Residue, then its C-alpha position, 0 to 999 in steps of 0.5 A: m233573586s236578581y233585582d237588576r237589568t244591567v248593560r255595560l256601555g263602552t261610552d263615556f258617562a255623559t254620552a251614556v246619560t244622554q243615550v239612556r234618557q233618549a232610550l227611556a223616552d222612546q219607551g214612554f218613560g219620563v225622568l221625574t227625579e235625578i240624584d247625582v250621587t257623586a256630587t251629593l256625597k262630595a258636597k255633604l261628606g267630602h267623599d270622592m267617588e266615580d260618576y253615579l247618577i240615579l234617574g227616577a223614570c216613570n211611565p204614567s200609564l203603567a204607574h197608574q195601573a200599578l197604583e190602581a192595583d195597590r196604592s202602597v206600591g208608590l213606595l216602589l215607584p218610579c223605576n230607578v235607573v242607575v248610570r255609573r262608571d265601572g272602571g273603563t266602562t259605564l254601567v246602566q242598571a234598571l230595577d227589575p219591575a218584577t221586584m214589585v210583584t215579589l215584594t207585594g205578592l199581588p198577582a194584579l201587578e204581574p201584567v204591569a210589571e211584565e209591560a214595564r220590564r218589556r219596555l225597560d228591556a227594550a230601552l236597555a237593548a237600544l243602548p250600544a252595549t259592549a260585549 
């Protein structure tokens, strides 16, 4: 089972992060959390790695609907979006919201997951992907 939605961008990392934030905002997602994996691993372990950022994106309306269906689904929120360097390009990856339906087995989450997927896909489609 594939659990990601991925696009490859030909832009530098900083530009990609800015574009991703805007594309998410345009679809009603706010960024609640940000984990700079590169900086954290360097500071805690002395490990050097490529640029890698995890954005915890949330659409309040969709989160509310999901939590009304199942309070434990908060374990799967917010929608993680990863921006990372991969060779000469930048990858943007979002967790497929259908994963929460698969993991919980709750049909009540299907419409929420479908709407979240539609919005995430629209955000990813708005990015200047490479061929």
